[in-house]
C-alpha positions in Angstrom: 0.0 0.0 0.0 2.9 2.4 0.6 3.8 3.0 -3.1 0.2 4.0 -4.2 0.0 6.3 -1.2 3.2 8.0 -2.2 2.3 8.2 -5.9 -1.2 9.6 -5.1 0.3 12.3 -2.9 2.8 13.2 -5.6 0.0 13.3 -8.2 -2.1 15.6 -6.0 0.9 17.9 -5.5 1.5 18.1 -9.3 -2.1 18.4 -10.3 -3.3 20.9 -7.8 -0.2 22.6 -6.6 -0.4 25.3 -9.3 -4.1 26.1 -8.9 -4.4 26.3 -5.2 -4.0 29.9 -4.0 -5.5 29.7 -0.5 -3.3 28.2 2.2 -0.8 27.0 -0.5 2.0 26.8 2.0 0.0 24.4 4.1 -0.9 22.3 1.0 2.7 22.0 0.0 3.8 21.2 3.6 1.2 18.5 4.0 1.9 16.8 0.6 5.6 16.9 1.2 5.1 15.4 4.7 3.1 12.5 3.2 5.7 11.8 0.6 8.6 12.0 3.1 7.0 10.0 5.8 5.9 7.2 3.4 9.5 7.0 2.2 10.6 6.6 5.8 8.1 3.9 6.5 9.2 2.1 3.3 12.8 2.2 4.5 11.8 0.8 7.9 9.8 -2.0 6.3 12.7 -2.9 4.1 15.0 -3.0 7.1 12.7 -5.2 9.1 12.2 -7.5 6.2 16.0 -7.7 5.5 16.7 -8.5 9.1 14.0 -11.2 9.3 15.1 -12.8 6.0 18.8 -12.4 6.1 20.0 -14.5 3.2 22.9 -17.0 3.6 26.0 -15.8 1.8 26.9 -17.5 -1.4 30.6 -16.9 -1.4 32.7 -17.2 -4.5 36.2 -16.0 -5.4 35.8 -12.4 -6.3 37.8 -9.1 -6.3 37.0 -7.2 -3.0 38.7 -4.1 -4.3 36.4 -4.0 -7.4 33.4 -4.3 -5.2 34.5 -1.4 -3.0 35.3 0.8 -6.0 31.7 0.3 -7.3 30.3 1.3 -3.8 32.5 4.4 -3.7 31.3 5.4 -7.2 27.7 5.2 -6.2 28.2 7.1 -3.0 30.0 9.9 -4.8 27.1 10.2 -7.2 24.5 10.3 -4.5 26.4 12.6 -2.0 28.1 15.3 -4.0 28.6 17.5 -0.9 30.9 14.8 0.8 34.5 14.2 -0.3 35.2 10.4 -0.7 38.9 9.4 -0.5 40.1 5.9 -1.1 43.3 4.1 -0.1 42.9 0.9 -2.0 45.5 -1.5 -3.4 46.1 -1.2 -7.1 46.0 -4.9 -7.6 42.9 -7.2 -7.2 42.3 -8.8 -3.8 40.6 -12.1 -4.5 38.6 -13.3 -1.5 35.7 -15.7 -0.8 32.8 -13.2 -0.7 29.2 -12.7 -1.6 29.5 -9.7 -3.8 26.0 -8.4 -3.2 26.0 -8.7 0.5 29.5 -7.1 1.0 28.4 -4.2 -1.2 25.2 -3.8 0.8 27.1 -3.8 4.1 29.8 -1.3 3.0 27.2 1.0 1.4 25.1 1.0 4.6 28.2 1.9 6.6 29.1 4.8 4.2 25.4 5.9 4.2 25.6 6.1 8.1 28.8 8.1 7.8 27.1 10.6 5.4 24.2 11.0 7.9 26.6 11.5 10.8 28.4 14.2 8.8 25.1 15.9 8.0 24.4 16.1 11.8 27.8 17.6 12.6 29.6 20.9 12.1 31.6 19.3 9.2 28.3 18.9 7.3 27.2 22.4 8.0 30.5 23.7 6.7 30.4 21.6 3.6 33.6 19.8 4.6 32.4 16.3 5.1 35.0 13.7 4.3 35.0 9.9 4.3 38.1 7.8 3.8 37.9 4.1 2.7 41.1 2.2 3.2 42.1 -1.5 2.7 45.2 -3.2 4.0 46.3 -6.7 3.1 47.8 -8.1 6.3 48.8 -11.5 4.8 47.8 -14.4 6.9 46.0 -12.1 9.3 43.5 -11.3 6.5 42.2 -8.0 5.2 41.5 -4.8 7.2 38.9 -2.5 5.9 38.6 1.0 7.5 35.8 3.5 7.0 36.8 6.8 8.6 34.5 9.9 8.7 34.6 13.4 10.3 30.9 13.3 11.5 29.5 13.4 15.0 31.1 10.1 16.0 29.9 7.2 18.1 28.6 7.6 21.7 31.3 7.2 24.3 29.3 4.8 26.4 27.6 1.6 25.4 28.5 1.9 21.7 28.7 -1.9 21.5 24.9 -2.0 21.9 24.6 -0.3 18.5 25.3 -3.7 17.0 22.3 -5.2 18.8 18.9 -5.2 17.1 16.5 -2.3 17.7 19.1 -0.1 19.4 19.6 3.3 17.8 20.7 6.9 18.5 18.9 8.3 15.5 15.3 9.7 15.8 13.0 7.5 13.8 15.7 4.8 13.3 14.9 1.1 13.4 18.2 0.0 15.1 18.6 -2.6 12.4 21.2 -1.1 10.1 24.3 -1.9 12.0 23.1 -5.4 13.1 22.5 -6.3 9.5 26.0 -5.1 8.6 27.5 -7.0 11.5 25.7 -10.2 10.5 26.9 -10.0 6.9 30.6 -9.7 8.0 30.2 -12.4 10.7 28.8 -14.7 8.1 32.0 -14.0 6.1 34.1 -15.0 9.1 34.9 -11.4 9.9 34.5 -9.0 12.7 33.5 -5.3 13.0 34.8 -2.7 15.5 33.3 0.7 16.3 36.2 3.0 17.1 37.2 6.7 17.5 39.4 8.2 14.8 43.2 7.8 15.4 44.8 10.4 17.5 46.8 13.2 15.8 50.4 14.0 16.3 49.6 16.2 19.4 47.7 13.3 21.0 44.2 14.8 20.4 41.4 12.8 18.9 39.6 14.5 16.0 35.8 14.4 15.7 34.3 11.5 13.7 34.1 7.7 13.7 36.1 4.8 12.5 34.5 1.5 11.5 37.1 -1.3 11.2 36.2 -4.6 9.5 38.6 -7.5 9.7 38.0 -10.3 7.0 39.8 -13.6 6.8 42.9 -14.2 4.8 42.5 -14.2 1.0 40.9 -17.2 -0.6 43.2 -20.0 -1.5 40.5 -22.4 -2.7 39.6 -23.5 0.8 36.2 -23.6 2.4 34.4 -20.7 4.1 36.1 -19.7 7.3 34.4 -20.5 10.6 32.0 -17.8 11.9 33.6 -15.5 14.4 32.1 -13.1 16.9 31.6 -9.3 16.5 34.0 -7.2 18.4 33.1 -3.8 19.7 36.0 -2.3 21.8 35.4 1.2 23.2 38.1 2.7 21.1 
């Protein structure tokens, strides 16, 4: 029912927006509210559905770096006010991954970072920045860092953000990060919610660092055993 509600509100706005003269501001505000709130409900329904029907990964040997470049490209197109930097290896990183699920998880994390920037002084100043880095640590696996200069994670109980239905955002479902954590756990990885690294003078800049650790690159072996999510206080 949500899509016809949204389409009807948009049609009413287009058809009558130009002919209404009395209380036009209220008309515009009401139709905009319907469209916006329906979009929010659709997002929440999608998140609940995704969490209830989390698909099992179908891992194959694929290039993790190529997946990340595709996500960065999409995020740049959709968020022109944010600067996206990347520190990625120039050569492919072949790993046992489900391309669709990994892309979904990284995109969700970068979307969260964009929202955190919008709620921070960096967003108001038009100086939002997200850095995506990957380091191959050999037998220790791959380390993926997503660093932003947004409002950061809460100092207390941040590990609870990885639990279902816990959120600090008004109107949030508290399912975004648990879905991301589940995806990486199903790939044998871990996720950490940290503060940005300290600068040379020892001060910690504003923002957040999400660190994902994935198993060593595929060598034709089976899927690594599932490991637990880690959430140190950073």
